[in-house]
C-alpha positions in Angstrom: 15.3 -4.8 17.5 15.8 -1.8 16.6 15.1 0.3 12.8 17.4 3.0 12.2 17.2 3.6 8.4 14.3 1.9 5.8 13.4 2.3 2.6 10.6 1.6 0.8 10.6 0.3 -2.5 8.3 1.2 -5.2 7.5 5.2 -5.3 4.1 5.1 -6.4 1.1 6.8 -5.1 1.0 4.3 -1.7 4.5 4.2 -1.8 5.1 8.2 -1.3 2.5 8.2 0.9 5.0 5.7 3.1 7.8 7.1 1.8 6.2 10.1 4.6 4.6 9.2 6.9 7.7 7.2 7.8 9.8 10.7 7.5 7.0 13.0 8.9 8.1 10.3 12.6 11.6 11.4 12.2 13.2 8.7 10.0 14.7 8.2 7.5 13.9 6.8 4.8 15.2 5.9 1.8 12.9 5.7 -1.8 13.4 3.3 -4.3 12.5 2.5 -7.3 13.1 1.7 -11.4 12.3 5.4 -12.6 12.9 8.7 -12.5 10.5 9.9 -13.6 8.2 7.8 -11.2 10.4 9.2 -8.0 10.1 13.2 -9.5 6.1 12.8 -9.1 6.3 11.1 -5.7 9.2 14.1 -4.6 5.7 16.2 -5.5 3.5 14.4 -4.0 5.6 14.3 -0.7 5.8 18.1 -1.1 2.1 19.0 -1.4 1.4 16.7 1.9 4.2 19.4 4.1 3.2 21.8 2.1 -0.5 21.3 3.4 0.8 20.8 7.8 3.1 24.5 6.5 -0.8 25.8 5.8 -2.3 24.3 8.3 0.1 25.6 10.8 0.9 22.0 12.0 5.2 22.3 11.3 7.2 24.8 10.4 9.0 25.4 7.0 12.2 24.8 8.9 10.6 21.4 10.2 9.9 19.9 6.5 13.5 20.5 6.0 14.7 18.9 9.0 12.1 16.1 7.5 12.9 15.6 4.0 17.0 15.8 4.3 16.4 12.0 5.9 14.9 11.7 2.6 16.5 9.6 0.0 15.4 9.3 -3.9 17.2 6.5 -5.4 17.3 4.4 -8.2 20.8 3.0 -6.8 20.4 -0.8 -5.0 23.7 0.3 -3.5 21.8 3.5 -1.3 20.2 0.0 0.6 22.7 -1.1 2.1 22.2 0.6 6.1 18.8 0.2 5.5 17.1 -2.1 8.7 13.3 -2.7 6.6 12.7 -2.0 3.4 9.3 -2.2 2.6 7.7 -3.5 -1.0 5.6 -1.4 -2.4 5.0 -2.5 -5.5 1.8 -3.0 -7.9 0.6 -6.4 -6.6 0.7 -9.4 -8.7 3.3 -12.4 -7.4 5.6 -12.2 -10.3 6.0 -8.9 -9.9 7.0 -9.0 -6.0 9.7 -12.3 -5.9 11.3 -10.1 -7.8 11.9 -7.4 -6.1 12.4 -9.9 -2.8 14.7 -11.7 -4.8 16.8 -8.2 -5.8 16.2 -7.1 -2.1 17.0 -10.6 -1.0 20.8 -9.9 -1.7 21.5 -5.8 -2.1 19.9 -5.5 2.6 22.4 -6.2 5.1 21.2 -9.9 6.3 19.9 -9.3 9.6 17.4 -6.2 8.3 13.3 -7.2 7.9 11.3 -7.3 4.2 8.5 -6.7 4.8 5.2 -6.5 1.6 2.4 -3.7 1.7 0.5 -6.6 -0.2 -3.2 -6.4 -0.2 -3.7 -9.6 -0.6 -0.9 -12.6 -1.7 1.5 -14.5 0.1 3.8 -13.8 2.6 4.5 -16.9 3.0 5.0 -17.7 -0.8 6.6 -13.6 -0.7 9.0 -14.7 1.8 10.4 -18.0 0.0 11.9 -16.5 -2.4 14.7 -15.7 -0.3 16.8 -16.4 1.7 15.3 -15.4 5.7 12.3 -16.0 5.9 12.3 -16.1 9.5 13.0 -11.4 8.7 9.7 -11.6 6.4 5.8 -10.2 6.8 2.9 -8.1 5.7 3.1 -4.6 6.7 -0.1 -3.6 5.8 -1.0 0.5 5.5 -4.4 1.5 4.1 -5.3 3.6 1.7 -4.5 7.2 2.6 -2.2 6.3 4.0 -0.8 9.2 5.1 -4.5 9.8 7.2 -5.6 6.1 7.4 -4.1 5.0 11.1 -4.8 0.9 10.8 -1.6 -1.3 10.0 -2.2 -4.6 9.5 0.6 -7.3 10.7 0.8 -10.5 8.8 2.5 -12.8 9.9 3.9 -15.9 7.3 5.0 -19.8 8.2 8.3 -19.2 9.2 8.2 -15.4 10.7 9.9 -15.3 13.4 8.3 -13.8 16.5 10.9 -11.4 17.0 10.5 -9.6 13.2 6.8 -9.3 14.5 7.3 -7.5 18.1 9.7 -4.7 15.6 7.3 -4.2 13.2 4.3 -3.9 16.0 6.7 -1.3 17.2 7.9 0.5 14.7 4.5 1.0 13.7 3.0 2.4 16.9 6.4 4.5 16.3 5.7 6.1 13.0 1.5 6.8 14.6 0.1 4.1 13.5 -2.2 1.2 14.8 -1.2 -2.0 13.9 -3.2 -5.2 14.0 -1.6 -8.9 14.1 -2.4 -10.5 11.8 -2.4 -14.4 10.5 -1.8 -15.4 6.6 -5.2 -15.7 4.4 -5.9 -14.3 1.9 -7.3 -10.8 1.5 -6.1 -11.0 5.6 -9.1 -9.3 7.7 -10.1 -5.5 6.1 -9.8 -6.4 2.6 -11.5 -10.1 3.4 -14.8 -7.6 4.2 -14.2 -4.9 2.3 -13.9 -6.3 -1.3 -16.7 -8.8 -0.9 -18.2 -5.4 -0.2 -17.2 -4.1 -3.3 -18.3 -7.4 -5.5 -22.0 -7.2 -4.2 -22.4 -3.6 -5.1 -20.4 -3.8 -8.3 -23.0 -6.0 -9.3 -26.0 -4.2 -8.0 -24.6 -1.4 -10.1 -24.9 -3.9 -13.1 -28.7 -5.5 -12.7 -30.0 -2.5 -12.1 -28.2 0.3 -13.7 -27.9 2.8 -10.9 -25.5 5.9 -11.2 -22.3 5.6 -9.9 -22.5 8.8 -8.3 -26.0 7.5 -6.7 -24.8 4.0 -4.9 -21.7 7.2 -3.7 -24.2 9.8 -2.0 -26.8 6.9 -0.7 -23.3 5.0 0.9 -21.8 8.3 1.8 -24.7 9.7 3.0 -26.4 7.1 5.1 -23.0 7.6 6.9 -22.2 3.2 5.9 -18.1 5.1 5.1 -16.6 8.1 4.9 -16.5 7.6 0.7 -18.4 5.4 -1.6 -16.6 2.3 -2.6 -16.9 3.9 -6.8 -14.6 6.7 -5.6 -13.0 4.3 -3.4 -12.1 2.1 -6.2 -10.8 4.8 -8.5 -8.4 6.4 -5.9 -7.2 3.3 -5.1 -7.1 2.1 -8.6 -8.7 -0.3 -10.6 -5.4 -2.3 -11.5 -4.9 -3.1 -7.8 -9.3 -3.6 -7.0 -9.3 -5.8 -9.6 -6.1 -7.9 -8.5 -6.9 -8.3 -5.3 -10.6 -9.2 -6.6 -8.4 -12.8 -8.4 -6.6 -13.4 -5.5 -10.4 -13.6 -3.5 -12.4 -15.2 -6.1 -9.5 -18.2 -6.1 -9.1 -18.9 -2.6 -12.9 -17.7 -1.6 -15.1 -18.8 -5.0 -17.0 -16.7 -6.4 -19.2 -14.5 -4.1 -15.9 -11.5 -4.4 -16.4 -12.0 -8.1 -16.8 -8.3 -9.0 -19.5 -7.2 -11.9 -18.2 -7.2 -15.4 -17.1 -3.6 -15.6 -14.4 -3.8 -12.6 -12.7 -6.6 -15.9 -13.5 -3.5 -19.1 -12.1 -0.2 -17.1 -8.8 -2.2 -16.9 -8.9 -3.6 -20.1 -9.3 -0.8 -22.0 -6.4 0.8 -19.6 -9.0 3.0 -17.6 -7.6 2.3 -13.7 -8.8 5.1 -11.7 -7.4 9.3 -10.5 -4.2 7.7 -12.1 -5.1 7.2 -15.4 -7.5 10.0 -15.6 -10.9 8.2 -16.0 -12.6 4.8 -13.9 -15.6 4.9 -12.6 -15.5 8.9 -12.8 -13.5 11.2 -15.3 -10.4 13.4 -14.0 -9.3 15.2 -16.5 
């Protein structure tokens, strides 16, 4: 199957990043959200990413305009009528995602693929909300999507080989590296990452060592390009908590983080997007 036109559903930081990656590869993309305000923020974020490339001499203003001409920002399902692939990038909540999948199943052409950017949720359960389970898969980008090369291509129990092959080719077309993953909670990368994150959170709670000192120790040792607390704030602590809950339910208490995460999210401090998380940004 050839992907001629795409859509990204959800225009938060991750959705905007994914849309930028697709547009930068010269592929038409519709960015859909229920909020005009969210779409305006996504436009500003994407503009910043393109202008960074111009400033570094990697693109001309004319190239940027050509890419932006292939982008459509909308709140209407009518703009999805000729989409071949829709990538869902809404909040990490099964109820919300299933509602989006039901809506997409009605709005998209019969042969279109619906892919989820979920970090940990069941692809099979998402597919069951549609009448096209063979055309549903996971397509998991990593933060920040415009920089990270890996994409997990995840099969559900009914995902067809044609769907998986199409998504792998599409990942390569947008200059990413696809890795095929069979469905399991957390898939590969987040299962490893969240186990490490849970242990770091427990360690910090027990020792009360400042977040910054732990982050600096990890980065200076070359163990990771950024510390776990900086990364958590960038990803969104609400997302991290939902993933931790999913993995704890599946694998047990080794994925249960320290109490800091629950407390911060409960207070509305979810990281960069709220101005405060483990660190304060404004």
